[in-house]
C-alpha positions as CSV (number, residue, x, y, z in Angstrom):
1,M,199.9,80.1,133.2
2,T,196.2,79.1,133.3
3,R,194.7,76.1,134.9
4,G,193.8,74.8,131.5
5,S,197.4,74.9,130.2
6,S,198.6,73.2,133.4
7,L,196.1,70.4,132.8
8,A,197.2,70.1,129.1
9,I,200.9,70.0,130.2
10,R,200.2,67.2,132.7
11,A,198.1,65.3,130.3
12,F,200.8,65.5,127.7
13,M,203.4,64.3,130.3
14,L,201.2,61.4,131.4
15,E,200.9,60.3,127.7
16,A,204.6,60.7,127.1
17,I,205.5,58.7,130.3
18,G,202.9,56.0,129.5
19,S,204.1,55.6,126.0
20,G,207.7,55.2,127.1
21,Q,209.1,58.3,125.5
22,E,212.8,58.6,126.3
23,N,212.8,62.2,127.6
24,P,209.2,63.4,128.4
25,S,210.6,66.4,130.3
26,R,212.4,67.7,127.3
27,A,209.4,67.0,125.0
28,A,207.1,68.9,127.3
29,S,209.5,71.8,127.6
30,E,209.8,72.1,123.8
31,R,206.1,71.6,123.1
32,F,204.8,74.1,125.6
33,G,207.8,76.5,125.6
34,I,208.3,76.2,129.4
35,S,211.5,75.9,131.4
36,R,213.0,72.7,132.9
37,Q,212.0,74.0,136.3
38,A,208.4,74.4,135.3
39,V,208.4,70.9,133.9
40,N,209.8,69.7,137.2
41,R,207.0,71.4,139.2
42,H,204.5,69.6,137.0
43,L,206.3,66.3,137.6
44,R,206.3,66.9,141.4
45,T,202.5,67.6,141.2
46,L,201.9,64.4,139.3
47,V,203.9,62.4,141.9
48,A,202.0,64.1,144.8
49,Q,198.7,63.2,143.1
50,G,199.8,59.6,142.8
51,A,199.6,59.5,139.0
52,I,203.2,58.7,138.5
53,V,206.1,57.4,140.6
54,S,209.8,58.4,140.3
55,V,212.4,55.7,139.7
56,G,216.1,56.4,140.4
57,A,217.8,59.5,141.7
58,T,219.1,62.8,140.4
59,K,220.3,62.6,136.7
60,G,219.2,59.0,136.4
61,R,215.7,59.6,137.6
62,G,212.8,58.5,135.5
63,Y,209.1,58.3,135.9
64,E,206.5,55.6,135.4
65,L,202.8,55.6,135.6
66,A,201.5,54.5,139.0
67,T,199.7,51.3,139.2
68,T,196.8,50.4,141.4
69,E,195.4,47.1,142.5
70,A,191.7,46.5,142.8
71,T,190.4,43.9,145.3
72,R,187.0,42.6,146.0
73,S,185.7,40.3,148.6
74,Y,182.9,37.9,148.2
75,P,181.1,36.0,151.0
76,F,181.8,32.3,150.8
77,E,179.0,30.3,149.3
78,P,179.2,26.6,148.4
79,S,178.0,27.5,144.9
80,L,180.5,30.2,144.3
81,T,182.7,29.5,141.3
82,E,185.3,31.5,139.5
83,D,183.1,32.3,136.5
84,H,180.5,33.7,138.9
85,V,183.1,36.0,140.5
86,L,184.3,37.2,137.0
87,K,180.7,37.9,135.9
88,R,180.0,39.9,139.1
89,S,183.1,42.1,138.6
């Protein structure tokens, strides 16, 4: 398997998981003609990269896209208003 095909498989899986597809593992296996074990290796890689998180255990395990929170700090200024903060973001 080439690096390009691995990237294509992972991109497909991210799209499938993000769209709420019921069984993204089966879809990837059928679409790319790879084994369930190969799909699981790609899932483990995506989890290790922080792109997805696993939910549940064993047969009930599912995957969701990982979320991130962005924070910013602003020095206090008497003239600082919410609209100024939103404009600076």
